[in-house]
N, C-alpha and C positions, 0 to 999 in steps of 0.2 A: 364349447371350444377352445382347441388348443393353443396355445398361443406362446411361439419365444417370449419371453419379457426382459432377455437383456440380451442382443447383438449389435455384432462389432462390422463392422465392410469394408474390404481394402480401398474402400472411396472416401473411408471417411476417419477409420483409424489409423494411424500411422502405423502399428502395429499388430494391424490383421492382415489374413493371410487372402482371404474368400472375398470373391468380390457379388455386389447384391444379387444378380443374377444367376450366380452359380448357390447363393446361400436360399433365392426364393425358389429355386429347380429342386436341392436337395428336402429339402423340408418338407414339401408336397409329394414328393417320393416314399417319405417320412411318415405321413399320414398327418404332419399337422397342419394347421389351419390358418397360422396366423404368426406376426413377428412383429414385434417392437425395433425398429432401429436406433440403440443408444449407441452410439459414436462417442469418441469423445473428445469434449467441448466442440464439438461440431455436427449441424447437419446437413455435411455435406453427403454421407450415403443415402440419405432418404430421397436429398434434390436429385440424386442422381439417377434413383430409381423412379420418380415424376417425370425424367426428360427420355427415358429409352421402355416404362413399361408399354407405350403400344406399340411398341415394335413385335413383343413376344406372342403377340397374339393373346389365345384364351387362358388364362389360370386358374378358370375356374372360380372357386369362394374363397381362394386366398388371399387374406388381409396385409398389406404393410400399413404400416403405423407412424406415426412421426416422435419420436422421442431424445434425450440425450444425457447422457453419461457426464456431469460436470465435476468438475474438480475443485471442490471448494478448499477456501486457505485454510479452514479449519476444523472443517467434519469431512474430511473423506471423500468420496465417490457418493452422488447421489443421481439415483435416476430422477429426469423430470418428465411428466408426461403435462400440454398445454391444451387449452381447447380448440376446435380446428380453426374459427372462427374469432380473430382480436381485431377490435375496433379500438379508435378513438385515444386517448391518452395509453390504456394499454398497449398501444402497440411499441411503442417509447419502455416501455419496463420489458416488454420480452425482448427487445432485442439487446438489454441492459445482461439477460444471460449469455450473448456472446461473450462479454466482459469476461477473462480469466479470473478468480486469484477472488470472487467473490464470498465474504463468511457463511457459513451456515446459516446463521441470524437474517444476514441480509434477502439473503436466495429464498428464501421460507417464506418470505412478508411479500418478495413482489412473485412467487409462483403462485402462494396462495394468492393477492389481491386481484392477479388475470383470472382465476378460477381455474388452475392446473389443480394440478397434484406430485405429492413429490416422494420418495422413500433410499434407504441407506442401501446403495447394492455391498452384498458380500460384507454385512457389520459388524463381523468377528474376524473376517480375515487375515493373513497376514500381512504388515506395515501400512504406512502411515496412510492408507487409500479406504480402513476398515474404518466407521467413525467411530465404534468400543475402543479402536486402538489410538486415536487422538487426544491430545488433552483438553479441547472442549466438551469431548463426549465423556471421558472419566469425572471430569467438575461436572458437566449438566444432565448427568442422564434424564433429568426432569424433561429435555428438550425435546424426548422422543416422541412425547406426547403428541408433540406435533405434525410430525412426518403421518401419510394417511394409506402408508403401508411399510412394510419390511419383506425385502428380499430374504425367503426361508429357506431356500434351494437354490444352489450358486454348480454348475456342473466341475467348474475346477475351482469351488473353493475345499478348503480341506472338510473332512467328516464332522471333526469336532466343531468346525465353525459354524456349518451348516443347523448341527447340533444346537449350539449354544444361540442361534439365529432364532430355530424354530421356536423354542424355549421361551425366546425373548418376546416370539411373537402373541404367543398365549399370554402372557403374563400381563402384557396389554392393551391385549384383544382387540388385534391390528391384523386384517386381511394380510393374507401372504399371497406371496408371486415367486415363482420357479425360472429362472431362465440358464443356458447354456452357459453365459459370457465368451461367445465362442470368438475365437481371435484365427483357429487353426481347422482344416476342414474334416476332422476327424472326430469334433465337440458334437458337432453339427444333429440338432433330433435327439439329445442325452438327455435332456427337460424340458417341461413346456408349464404352462398355467392354463387348468380346465375353466372353462366359464360355463354356465348352466346357460348361456346366452348367446344370444346373435351378436358381432362386436364387428362395426364394418367403418369406423372411423373412432379418430380421438375422444369424439364427445360420448361417445359408446362406453369406449375403456374407462376414462374420471367418471359416468353413471355405474358401473357395473363393479368399480372398487369400492366408489360410496355406500351403494347399497347392500344393507347386512344384511339383506335377505337372499341375497343372492351371494353363496357361500364360493370361495374363492379355491381352491385344491390344487399345491402342487403336486405336478407329478413329474415321475420318473421312470422310462421305462425300466433302466437295468443300471446296474451298480458297476459297471466296468468306467467311467469315468468319475467317477464319485471325487478319488482326488490327484488329479491330473500334476499338481507338486511335486509329487512324490517320486514321478519321473525326471524330475531337472535336478535334485540334490540341492541342501540349501545353501551352498555358496552360489550357483547359478540364479537361484531364485533370488536373492537379495541384492545382487547386484541389477538382476533387470529392475526390482522395487527402486533402488539408489538411481540407474540410469533415466527412468520414466518419471521420478521427482526432478532430477537436474531437468527433463526436457520442458516441463511445464514450470518451473520456477522462470526457467531461460524465454520462453511466452510469454507467461506476465511481465516481468521486466521488459520485453521487447514492445507490447503492445502499450505498457504504461508509458514509454520511452516517447512513444508516436505520438498520443492523445499531449502529453507535456507539450513536445516539438509543435503540434496544431495550435493548439492554446497559444505560446506565445505566438507565436505569426498571428493571429485573428487579433493579438492586442499587442 
């Protein structure tokens, strides 16, 4: 089963241009069997799909899964997959993921305590959002052992970054995933992760990644999009990285101030 393990939608990511309906339609046309929606710090894309999917009619065996690409305070961008059913005290823990700016240490404890899994997105790519470029990642390479998988192929990452991620996964003996990290329509369907089993829900996906007997095989149908960054130029690329960093920091400060005012009002 072919699943794009890194997808951004216009409904959930401020920098994405493809709506989830168009995304699903294009993946079906290209022979991909499913997608993991991993919007930036948001489940809005997946929630939109849940509201409108019945209006689309029969989409066959295609599966839409719920994930998130979380921007940690010190460990770059992390892909998170939580179980389908969360009960009791775990509900409050899951809600903490809605708070921007958690440390990667705190995030890992929350996700694993709920029964979820997580792994670094594009761990060697350009910018602060790659785990291996962060101060924490450089000081604590042993933390890599806590990840459940490594994204070893990303359609818009540099070729050298994907090679390094692949070597890292082999060295750590971690499952490897591939995803397009699509923000633009032309990238859809350029990579996926192939699973030898049927995956219909998050629990199936978590089991497949945790089970060492079910080999995960990152797949790339063609090499045309192995380095989308080359088309942008270094100045534009770094401006984009800086702009997104400022946006995330502003969101952290805004929500932090809101929680402070709420606590003050209660007291």
